N, C-alpha and C positions, 0 to 999 in steps of 0.2 A: 433393482436386485443388487445386492452387495457382491463385489468380486471376491473370489477365493485366492487371487494372486496375492502373495505376501510381499510387502514393501519393507526392505531391511532397515532397521533402525540405525541411527548414527549419521556420520558425515560421509558424503560421496562426491566424487569428482568425475565428470564425463568430459570427453574431448568433442567439441562441436566445430564442424566446418562452418566458417563464416567468411564469405568472400574468398580471398586467396590465402587465408590463414586457418589454423586450427587453434581454437581458444578453449581454455579450461572453463567449465561451468560447475560450480559447487552447489550442492543442496544438502539440507539437513532434515532428518526424519525423526520424529518423536511422537509418542502416544500410541494408541491402539484403537482400532475400529475402522469405519469407512474412511477412505482417503480424501484429503483436501489439500490441494496444491496452493500455496500462498505466495503472492508476490508483494514485496514491501514497497514503500514509497521512496521519495527522493525527487529526482534521481540522485543516487549517490549515498544514501543513508545505509549504514550497516544493518544487515537483516535482523539481528537478534533483538532489536527493540520490539519486534512484532511477535515474539514468543507468546503463545496463548496457552498457558499451562492448564487453564480450566478446560478448554476444548480438547486438550491432549488426553484427558481422562476418558473421552468417549470417541475420539477420532484419531486417525493417523495423519498428523500434520506434516506436510512436505514443504519446508521453507526454502524458497529459491534465494540464493546469494547472488544478486545480479552481477554481470560482468562489470568491471570497473570498480568493484568493491571487494573488501576482504581478501580471501585467498582465491577468488575467481580470477580469470585472466583479464588482461588489459587489451584494449584495441589500439592498433597502431595509429589510426586516424581518429582524433577526438570527435570529429563531426559525426562519427558513426554511432555515438551514444544517443540513439533516438528510438522512437516507438517501434519502428520496423525491426530494429535489432533486438530489443527486449522481447518482442513477440516471437521472434525466431528462436531465441534461446529458451523461452518458456515452452515452446513446442518441442524442442529437443529433449527437455526434461520429461515431458509427458510421453514422448515416444520411447524414451529409455525405460520409464517405469513399466511400460507394457500393459497399461490399463486402457481398455477401449474408451471409457468415459469416466471423468472424475468431476468432483466439485472444485471450482476455482474461486479463490478469494483474493481480491486485490484491494490494497489500502492506498488511498491518496493517488500518487502517480502510478502505483501498482494497479489501481483501479482503471487507469487509462489503458494499461497493458491488458488487463482482464477483459475490458469491453472490446478492445480490438481483437483479442483472441477469440472471444465468443462469436464475434461477427465473421471472422475468417475461418474458424474451425468449429462450426456449430455441432458437428457430429462427435466432437471430443468432450464437450462440456455437458455433464449431466445436470449440474445446477451451478448457480453463479451468485456470489456474495460481493456486492460493490460497497465498500466500506469507506466512508468519509472521502468521497471522490466527486468528480464532475464529468459531465459529457462534453465539456468545452473549456478551452483556455482562451487566451487572447486579451485584448485591452480591457474589456469589461470585467473579466474574471480577476485580473491582477489589480485593477484599480479598486475593486471591491475589497480584495484582501488587504491592500495597503490602507484603505479607509478604516477597515475593522481593526487593523493593528494600531493605527493612530488613536482610535477610541480606547483601545486597551491601554495604551501608554498614558493617555490622559487620566484614566481612572486610577492608575496605580503609581504614577510618577512621584507623588508626595511621599509615600511610604517606601517606594523602591525606585530611587532616582535612576538606576541603571536602565530602566525601561525606555528612557528617552532615546537610547540608541537602537531600539528594536527594529524600527522601520528601516534604518540603514542596513541592519543585519539581514533583514528579509530580502531586500532588493539588490544587495551587493553580490558580486561573483568573484570568488577567489581565483588566484592563478592556478593553472591546471595541476601543478605539483604540490600545492599547499594544502595537504590533507590536515595538518595540524591546525592551520588557521581556519579551515572550513569547520573542523570539529569544534573549535572554540566558539565560533559564531553560533552553531547549532545549539550547543549546550547553553550558551548565554541567553538566547531568545526562547528556549523551550518552555518556560512558564506560560507563554502566550498560547501554547497548544493545549492547555488545560482550562477547565472552567474555574478551578480554585486551587492553583498550585500551592500558594503560600499557606492556605488553610490546612494542607496535608503534606507539607514539605518533608516531614520525617518519613513519609511513605514513598515519596517520589524522587528524593534527592539521589538515592543510589542509582536508579535508572537513568536519571539525568546525567550523572557523571560517567555513565557507561556508554552514552551515545557516541557514535562514530560517524563522521562524514568524510566522503572521498570526493575530491574537488573536480577531477577530470570529467565525470558524467555531466556536469553543469554546462560543458562546452559542446554538447551534442547539437546537431542542426537538423531541422526537419520542419514540415509545415505545422502551423498551429493545430492543436488537437481540437477536433469538432466532429462528433459522431451523432449529433442530434437528429439528423435526417435518417440515419441508418438504424437507430435503436429499435424502431418497430419491427425490424427483422430478427431481433434476438429471439431464439426459440427456447432457450433453457429457462426453467423456473428460476426466478431472480429475486433476491433479497437486497434491498437498499438500506444500509444502516448509516445513521448520521448522528453526531452529537448536536444538541440544539444550540450550543455555544461554540461551535467550530468556526474559527474566524476565516479559514481559508477555503474549506470545502463544506460549507454549511448547508442548512436545510433548503435554501433556494436551489442549489445545484442538485441536491438529492431528489427534490421533487421533480425537476426536469427529467431525470432518469426514470423515476417512478411513473410519471405520466406518459413517457414514450415507450417503455418496455411493456409489452402485453402481459397482463395478469401478474405483474410484479407486486411484491409486498414492500412496504415502507415501515421501518422501525426508527423512531426518533428517540434518542436517549436523553432524558432530561438532566439538566445541570451537568453537562458533559461537553468536553471540547473535542479535539482532533484525535485523541487517543483513548477511545472508550474502553478498549480491552484492558487498559491500565487504570483509568480513572473510575470506570463503572463496570468492573469485570462481571459482576452478577447480571446486570442488565444486558450487557453485550452477549454473554454466553447464553442467557435465556432466549434472546432474540434469534440467535443462530440455531440453537437446539430446537426451538419451536418450528423454525423453517425446515430444518432437516426432517423432523417428524412429519410435517405436512407434505413434503415432496417424496417421502418414502425411501430415503437413502441418497447417497451421493456418488456411488461408483457402480458400474455395471459391466 
């Protein structure tokens, strides 16, 4: 059943108690219809790369601007940029919205947050979209990503010599205050996040140049992410969406989630990388809309 509570459009800031401090948490509301709370990836990427204008035509999208990025607050201790913190702030946004249950969509690292949130607060999640994410990180996850990036570089280095430095860009970590350097690296390696960036460069270049990366969240500390054993406890109807050519959170990891979460649906977007809502917006929107129709709404 869809809620009658109105979520105000525009940009909002709430004050969230976190340990011994009060930290600003920003979020942005666009569109109309059932409410979907969206957590972007990174950690540290500016939220607006994840604007989903097609979904905004039929849904009220609440985009979280994670702490450590944009106009949201900063943590005094860099080690605090971890999954527990992001889950805490996501819960604060949901509490502030006043909706008993909503759809939660998490992309990439935001999918880690969404999985953790659905496990910790099952009563608040009406439905769940896990988009280009994984149930686990660690050595195997990262070695696979690096190997995929190396193959990408080998395929394109003749026509685009700059890709020779993409692996170093993926594995490096900027100084905590070097937002400009982190942004430059993200923009430089971003073609690897598409199935065919250069074939559609005129469409994607503006978005590439608008990407923003904040360095401090990369310094967070916490245990390696691994919810594989917990995922059978997810109770929310779940859609797992993945690009078939996503080098970092590809079909292998999506299938792990799909096989573990009871009654989940899997949508594999063909000829698509890590940013399906940009590269294949029609396919992405159709997958989410079909899921929404099947589960009968997202907020109650």
